[in-house]
Backbone as a chain_set.jsonl record, in Angstrom:
{"seq": "MTRPQIIIIFQQNGSGESKIRGIRDHGNNLFELECFDIGVILPPIIDDADDYLPQIIHADLVLDFLKHPDLSYDLALLCRKNNIPVVASGKKIQVAGTFTPPT", "coords": {"N": [[170.66, 161.389, 96.949], [170.725, 164.56, 98.436], [170.79, 167.949, 97.257], [173.441, 170.304, 97.889], [172.98, 172.972, 100.248], [172.676, 176.311, 99.207], [174.619, 178.918, 100.183], [175.06, 182.314, 100.431], [177.53, 184.579, 101.171], [178.014, 187.727, 102.435], [180.454, 190.125, 102.798], [182.792, 192.563, 104.114], [185.934, 193.552, 103.175], [187.044, 191.019, 103.863], [185.781, 190.367, 106.274], [184.292, 188.146, 107.144], [185.843, 185.897, 106.966], [186.884, 183.974, 108.846], [184.575, 182.667, 109.665], [183.674, 181.667, 107.229], [185.739, 179.888, 106.638], [185.332, 178.09, 108.742], [182.802, 177.01, 108.065], [183.471, 175.77, 105.67], [185.416, 173.935, 106.57], [183.997, 172.334, 108.396], [181.533, 171.76, 107.343], [180.968, 169.448, 105.959], [180.552, 169.138, 103.177], [177.912, 169.867, 102.8], [177.105, 172.325, 102.059], [177.073, 174.807, 99.551], [179.112, 177.384, 98.977], [179.053, 180.828, 98.233], [180.872, 183.707, 97.939], [180.701, 187.147, 98.497], [182.536, 189.82, 98.398], [183.076, 193.046, 99.506], [185.425, 195.251, 98.837], [186.157, 197.916, 98.938], [186.63, 201.342, 100.024], [183.978, 202.747, 101.735], [181.412, 205.282, 101.537], [180.17, 207.339, 104.299], [177.351, 207.395, 104.303], [175.105, 205.533, 102.413], [173.067, 205.949, 99.827], [172.137, 204.555, 97.642], [172.323, 201.304, 97.203], [172.737, 199.796, 94.98], [175.123, 200.015, 93.623], [176.798, 198.396, 95.02], [175.633, 195.975, 95.824], [174.279, 192.912, 94.472], [171.592, 192.745, 92.059], [169.875, 190.596, 91.947], [169.444, 187.697, 93.888], [170.141, 184.328, 94.336], [169.701, 181.947, 96.532], [169.737, 179.702, 99.367], [170.17, 180.634, 101.855], [171.404, 183.623, 103.342], [174.312, 185.037, 104.651], [175.237, 187.749, 106.574], [177.962, 189.643, 106.907], [178.61, 192.211, 106.636], [179.875, 195.462, 107.327], [178.878, 197.987, 107.034], [176.017, 199.732, 107.923], [173.954, 200.665, 106.213], [174.23, 199.091, 103.913], [173.766, 196.55, 104.989], [171.092, 196.794, 105.767], [169.812, 197.286, 103.279], [170.501, 194.901, 102.001], [169.051, 193.089, 103.576], [166.433, 193.88, 102.898], [166.418, 193.241, 100.149], [166.737, 190.477, 100.296], [164.414, 189.793, 101.679], [162.514, 190.436, 99.754], [163.061, 188.427, 97.946], [162.447, 186.179, 99.38], [164.447, 184.962, 100.982], [166.066, 183.796, 103.779], [168.023, 185.645, 106.181], [170.949, 185.761, 108.115], [172.213, 187.894, 110.385], [174.302, 188.494, 112.484], [174.434, 190.187, 115.58], [173.421, 192.581, 114.644], [171.04, 195.299, 114.337], [168.866, 195.154, 112.688], [165.54, 195.303, 111.611], [163.879, 193.661, 109.791], [161.571, 191.606, 108.257], [162.29, 188.151, 108.172], [164.961, 188.388, 108.644], [167.397, 187.352, 110.785], [168.832, 188.141, 113.831], [170.91, 187.221, 115.833], [172.572, 187.622, 119.039], [176.091, 188.457, 119.235]], "CA": [[171.456, 162.401, 97.621], [170.161, 165.891, 98.321], [171.738, 168.96, 96.793], [173.94, 171.148, 98.984], [172.321, 174.263, 100.405], [173.461, 177.435, 98.686], [174.766, 180.016, 101.134], [175.824, 183.445, 99.931], [178.104, 185.32, 102.283], [178.384, 189.1, 102.117], [181.43, 190.609, 103.766], [183.609, 193.709, 103.737], [187.373, 193.4, 103.433], [187.349, 189.742, 104.499], [185.263, 190.346, 107.651], [183.683, 186.869, 107.5], [186.738, 184.813, 106.555], [186.995, 182.885, 109.832], [183.315, 181.9, 109.617], [183.679, 180.946, 105.959], [186.666, 178.771, 106.822], [184.67, 177.121, 109.617], [181.765, 176.305, 107.299], [184.151, 174.876, 104.713], [186.112, 172.867, 107.296], [183.111, 171.478, 109.179], [180.228, 171.639, 106.697], [180.803, 168.109, 105.369], [180.052, 169.276, 101.804], [176.463, 170.086, 102.789], [176.847, 173.703, 101.659], [177.79, 175.422, 98.437], [179.325, 178.767, 99.407], [179.414, 181.891, 97.312], [181.296, 184.853, 98.746], [180.611, 188.446, 97.857], [183.38, 190.667, 99.255], [183.184, 194.453, 99.13], [186.77, 195.608, 99.288], [186.439, 199.335, 98.691], [186.251, 202.27, 101.092], [182.592, 203.159, 101.518], [181.032, 206.561, 102.134], [179.426, 207.166, 105.556], [175.939, 207.148, 104.013], [174.889, 204.967, 101.077], [171.674, 206.123, 99.433], [171.792, 203.586, 96.613], [173.187, 200.13, 97.358], [172.869, 199.103, 93.697], [176.526, 200.018, 93.216], [177.561, 197.477, 95.865], [174.938, 194.701, 95.994], [173.657, 192.415, 93.238], [170.155, 192.999, 91.92], [169.156, 189.336, 92.14], [170.164, 186.71, 94.687], [169.578, 182.974, 94.351], [170.362, 181.223, 97.624], [168.873, 179.169, 100.415], [170.463, 181.408, 103.053], [172.419, 184.669, 103.21], [175.005, 185.444, 105.875], [175.631, 189.149, 106.454], [179.099, 190.095, 107.699], [178.903, 193.575, 106.215], [180.068, 196.392, 108.437], [178.139, 199.215, 106.773], [174.616, 199.487, 108.254], [173.076, 200.898, 105.059], [174.295, 197.912, 103.048], [173.096, 195.442, 105.682], [169.652, 197.032, 105.698], [169.379, 197.057, 101.9], [170.622, 193.462, 101.757], [167.906, 192.454, 104.233], [165.246, 194.161, 102.079], [166.551, 192.456, 98.927], [166.487, 189.072, 100.632], [162.982, 189.647, 101.998], [161.826, 190.462, 98.464], [163.3, 187.139, 97.3], [162.115, 185.118, 100.336], [165.669, 184.295, 101.418], [166.4, 184.184, 105.153], [169.325, 186.27, 106.405], [171.495, 185.783, 109.465], [173.05, 189.088, 110.521], [174.626, 188.466, 113.918], [174.798, 191.41, 116.271], [172.874, 193.777, 114.001], [169.753, 195.747, 114.856], [167.954, 195.221, 111.548], [164.215, 194.778, 111.903], [163.234, 193.33, 108.531], [161.071, 190.236, 108.326], [163.158, 187.167, 107.548], [166.342, 188.635, 109.057], [167.646, 186.875, 112.144], [169.947, 188.919, 114.367], [171.322, 186.719, 117.145], [173.699, 188.367, 119.616], [177.396, 187.865, 118.932]], "C": [[170.828, 163.776, 97.392], [171.23, 166.881, 97.885], [172.235, 169.772, 97.986], [173.137, 172.449, 99.051], [173.252, 175.353, 99.899], [173.432, 178.56, 99.715], [175.599, 181.098, 100.469], [176.255, 184.279, 101.132], [178.531, 186.691, 101.784], [179.309, 189.595, 103.217], [182.125, 191.849, 103.214], [185.04, 193.435, 104.134], [187.692, 192.13, 104.224], [186.789, 189.557, 105.896], [184.63, 189.019, 108.071], [184.568, 185.673, 107.24], [186.837, 183.673, 107.565], [185.724, 182.034, 109.848], [183.237, 181.074, 108.338], [184.569, 179.718, 106.063], [186.031, 177.684, 107.696], [183.593, 176.332, 108.902], [182.409, 175.323, 106.328], [184.798, 173.684, 105.42], [185.162, 171.874, 107.941], [181.751, 171.231, 108.541], [179.971, 170.323, 106.0], [180.178, 168.144, 103.979], [178.534, 169.418, 101.715], [176.098, 171.463, 102.245], [177.69, 174.073, 100.449], [177.902, 176.902, 98.797], [179.673, 179.663, 98.232], [179.738, 183.104, 98.171], [181.262, 186.118, 97.912], [181.332, 189.415, 98.78], [183.445, 192.078, 98.691], [184.492, 194.957, 99.714], [187.142, 197.053, 99.028], [186.061, 200.157, 99.921], [184.87, 202.822, 100.763], [182.323, 204.529, 102.143], [180.245, 206.326, 103.421], [177.947, 206.838, 105.356], [175.842, 206.631, 102.582], [173.404, 205.073, 100.769], [171.216, 205.049, 98.46], [172.775, 202.417, 96.675], [173.39, 199.38, 96.054], [174.313, 199.055, 93.201], [177.343, 198.952, 93.941], [176.943, 196.085, 95.984], [174.372, 194.225, 94.661], [172.164, 192.722, 93.225], [169.325, 191.765, 92.251], [170.05, 188.394, 92.939], [169.408, 185.389, 94.608], [170.346, 182.186, 95.399], [169.303, 180.65, 98.551], [169.016, 179.984, 101.696], [171.518, 182.454, 102.711], [172.996, 184.948, 104.59], [175.549, 186.847, 105.657], [176.751, 189.459, 107.436], [179.538, 191.491, 107.257], [179.035, 194.468, 107.433], [179.231, 197.654, 108.272], [176.647, 198.979, 107.015], [173.656, 199.718, 107.087], [173.067, 199.691, 104.133], [173.592, 196.72, 103.69], [171.585, 195.582, 105.593], [169.129, 196.755, 104.284], [169.49, 195.591, 101.502], [169.439, 192.716, 102.37], [166.621, 192.677, 103.428], [165.263, 193.342, 100.785], [166.234, 190.988, 99.189], [165.026, 188.837, 100.989], [162.168, 189.581, 100.714], [161.941, 189.119, 97.748], [163.03, 185.94, 98.208], [163.326, 184.283, 100.737], [165.957, 184.726, 102.85], [167.835, 184.709, 105.249], [169.702, 186.094, 107.867], [172.493, 186.932, 109.5], [173.359, 189.263, 112.003], [175.013, 189.842, 114.437], [174.244, 192.682, 115.675], [171.503, 194.095, 114.582], [168.717, 195.908, 113.75], [166.614, 194.606, 111.947], [163.433, 194.615, 110.592], [162.813, 191.885, 108.627], [162.001, 189.291, 107.567], [164.631, 187.349, 107.861], [166.473, 188.244, 110.516], [168.92, 187.524, 112.662], [170.343, 188.422, 115.758], [172.462, 187.562, 117.7], [175.021, 187.674, 119.276], [178.096, 187.446, 120.198]], "O": [[170.446, 164.107, 96.27], [172.421, 166.673, 98.115], [171.524, 169.911, 98.982], [172.676, 172.957, 98.029], [174.46, 175.319, 100.134], [172.373, 179.079, 100.068], [176.707, 180.839, 99.998], [175.446, 184.633, 101.99], [179.307, 186.807, 100.836], [178.998, 189.501, 104.404], [182.059, 192.145, 102.021], [185.327, 193.124, 105.29], [188.508, 192.157, 105.145], [187.254, 188.691, 106.638], [184.448, 188.794, 109.267], [184.095, 184.537, 107.288], [186.87, 182.509, 107.166], [185.792, 180.818, 110.025], [182.791, 179.927, 108.355], [184.19, 178.631, 105.625], [186.18, 176.495, 107.415], [183.473, 175.123, 109.099], [181.952, 174.189, 106.181], [184.736, 172.558, 104.928], [185.481, 170.688, 108.028], [180.904, 170.563, 109.133], [178.871, 170.096, 105.496], [179.367, 167.283, 103.638], [177.939, 169.125, 100.678], [174.926, 171.745, 101.996], [178.859, 173.701, 100.342], [176.889, 177.593, 98.907], [180.471, 179.31, 97.363], [178.95, 183.479, 99.039], [181.73, 186.15, 96.774], [180.803, 189.792, 99.826], [183.823, 192.278, 97.537], [184.643, 195.073, 100.93], [188.323, 197.379, 98.909], [185.268, 199.717, 100.754], [184.626, 203.301, 99.656], [182.929, 204.89, 103.152], [179.708, 205.237, 103.623], [177.359, 206.094, 106.141], [176.416, 207.208, 101.659], [172.583, 204.38, 101.369], [170.043, 204.674, 98.45], [173.922, 202.538, 96.245], [174.149, 198.411, 96.022], [174.682, 198.157, 92.444], [178.457, 198.636, 93.524], [177.66, 195.113, 96.222], [174.023, 195.043, 93.81], [171.556, 192.933, 94.274], [168.214, 191.872, 92.771], [171.254, 188.304, 92.699], [168.192, 185.343, 94.79], [171.496, 181.803, 95.185], [168.139, 181.051, 98.525], [168.103, 180.024, 102.522], [172.409, 182.21, 101.898], [172.263, 185.077, 105.57], [176.241, 187.104, 104.672], [176.527, 189.531, 108.645], [180.68, 191.897, 107.472], [178.378, 194.247, 108.45], [178.91, 198.32, 109.256], [176.061, 198.106, 106.374], [172.641, 199.03, 106.986], [172.015, 199.308, 103.623], [172.898, 195.966, 103.007], [170.879, 194.599, 105.368], [168.121, 196.068, 104.115], [168.659, 195.091, 100.744], [168.888, 191.809, 101.747], [165.81, 191.761, 103.292], [164.232, 192.81, 100.374], [165.548, 190.339, 98.399], [164.46, 187.8, 100.642], [161.246, 188.774, 100.593], [161.028, 188.717, 97.027], [163.349, 184.808, 97.846], [163.248, 183.058, 100.824], [166.081, 185.923, 103.11], [168.727, 184.286, 104.514], [168.865, 186.26, 108.754], [173.476, 186.95, 108.76], [172.745, 190.084, 112.685], [175.803, 190.562, 113.826], [174.564, 193.77, 116.154], [170.886, 193.256, 115.238], [167.795, 196.713, 113.871], [166.563, 193.53, 112.542], [162.467, 195.331, 110.329], [163.6, 191.029, 109.03], [162.441, 189.596, 106.459], [165.465, 186.566, 107.407], [165.748, 188.746, 111.374], [169.963, 187.466, 112.012], [170.136, 189.121, 116.75], [173.231, 188.15, 116.94], [175.062, 186.463, 119.058], [179.211, 186.926, 120.144]]}, "num_chains": 1, "name": "protein.A"}
Protein backbone atom coordinates (compact mmCIF):
# COMPACT_ATOMS: atom_id res chain seq x y z
CA MET A 1 0.00 0.00 0.00
CA THR A 2 1.31 3.44 -0.89
CA ARG A 3 1.35 6.28 1.59
CA PRO A 4 -1.25 9.02 1.24
CA GLN A 5 -0.12 12.21 -0.47
CA ILE A 6 0.40 15.07 1.95
CA ILE A 7 -1.52 18.18 0.94
CA ILE A 8 -1.16 21.39 2.91
CA ILE A 9 -3.97 23.86 2.44
CA PHE A 10 -3.46 27.55 3.16
CA GLN A 11 -6.59 29.60 3.65
CA GLN A 12 -7.84 32.81 5.23
CA ASN A 13 -10.86 32.76 7.53
CA GLY A 14 -12.04 29.39 6.21
CA SER A 15 -11.88 30.41 2.53
CA GLY A 16 -11.10 26.85 1.38
CA GLU A 17 -13.49 24.91 3.62
CA SER A 18 -15.78 23.68 0.83
CA LYS A 19 -12.78 22.36 -1.14
CA ILE A 20 -11.31 20.76 1.98
CA ARG A 21 -14.63 19.05 2.66
CA GLY A 22 -14.74 17.80 -0.94
CA ILE A 23 -11.25 16.32 -0.72
CA ARG A 24 -12.11 14.62 2.57
CA ASP A 25 -15.45 13.32 1.29
CA HIS A 26 -14.21 12.07 -2.08
CA GLY A 27 -10.47 11.51 -1.60
CA ASN A 28 -10.86 7.85 -0.59
CA ASN A 29 -8.15 8.25 2.07
CA LEU A 30 -5.55 8.93 -0.63
CA PHE A 31 -4.63 12.28 0.93
CA GLU A 32 -3.41 13.42 4.31
CA LEU A 33 -4.61 17.01 4.74
CA GLU A 34 -3.03 19.67 6.87
CA CYS A 35 -4.83 23.00 7.07
CA PHE A 36 -3.16 26.28 7.83
CA ASP A 37 -5.81 28.96 8.46
CA ILE A 38 -4.92 32.62 8.89
CA GLY A 39 -7.77 34.08 10.87
CA VAL A 40 -6.53 37.58 11.61
CA ILE A 41 -7.13 40.90 9.85
CA LEU A 42 -4.17 41.54 7.59
CA PRO A 43 -2.60 44.85 6.61
CA PRO A 44 -2.98 45.96 2.96
CA ILE A 45 0.73 45.36 2.31
CA ILE A 46 2.77 42.57 3.91
CA ASP A 47 6.52 43.12 3.62
CA ASP A 48 7.47 40.11 5.73
CA ALA A 49 5.31 36.99 5.49
CA ASP A 50 7.33 35.26 8.22
CA ASP A 51 4.72 36.37 10.74
CA TYR A 52 2.01 34.48 8.83
CA LEU A 53 3.63 31.57 6.96
CA PRO A 54 5.75 28.70 8.27
CA GLN A 55 9.46 28.72 7.49
CA ILE A 56 9.53 25.10 6.34
CA ILE A 57 6.88 23.10 4.49
CA HIS A 58 6.89 19.33 4.02
CA ALA A 59 4.20 18.31 1.55
CA ASP A 60 3.60 16.72 -1.82
CA LEU A 61 1.27 19.54 -2.86
CA VAL A 62 0.14 22.93 -1.54
CA LEU A 63 -3.28 24.41 -2.23
CA ASP A 64 -3.46 28.20 -1.93
CA PHE A 65 -6.83 29.65 -0.94
CA LEU A 66 -5.27 32.76 0.57
CA LYS A 67 -6.93 36.03 -0.30
CA HIS A 68 -3.95 38.31 0.34
CA PRO A 69 -1.76 38.57 -2.80
CA ASP A 70 1.46 39.21 -0.85
CA LEU A 71 0.99 36.00 1.14
CA SER A 72 0.15 33.99 -1.98
CA TYR A 73 3.28 35.26 -3.71
CA ASP A 74 5.53 34.53 -0.72
CA LEU A 75 3.94 31.10 -0.33
CA ALA A 76 4.70 30.36 -3.99
CA LEU A 77 8.35 31.39 -3.48
CA LEU A 78 8.64 29.23 -0.35
CA CYS A 79 7.20 26.24 -2.18
CA ARG A 80 9.48 26.77 -5.18
CA LYS A 81 12.46 26.79 -2.80
CA ASN A 82 11.27 23.44 -1.41
CA ASN A 83 10.29 21.95 -4.80
CA ILE A 84 6.62 21.65 -3.83
CA PRO A 85 4.02 22.32 -6.52
CA VAL A 86 1.29 24.84 -5.70
CA VAL A 87 -2.22 25.14 -7.09
CA ALA A 88 -3.49 28.70 -6.73
CA SER A 89 -6.70 28.88 -8.73
CA GLY A 90 -7.58 32.22 -10.25
CA LYS A 91 -4.36 33.94 -9.16
CA LYS A 92 -1.88 35.77 -11.36
CA ILE A 93 1.27 34.47 -9.69
CA GLN A 94 4.11 33.79 -12.09
CA VAL A 95 6.46 31.64 -10.01
CA ALA A 96 7.82 28.40 -11.39
CA GLY A 97 5.96 25.42 -9.95
CA THR A 98 2.78 27.41 -9.27
CA PHE A 99 -0.25 26.39 -11.30
CA THR A 100 -2.98 29.01 -11.63
CA PRO A 101 -5.98 27.51 -13.42
CA PRO A 102 -8.97 29.79 -13.96
CA THR A 103 -11.76 29.48 -11.42
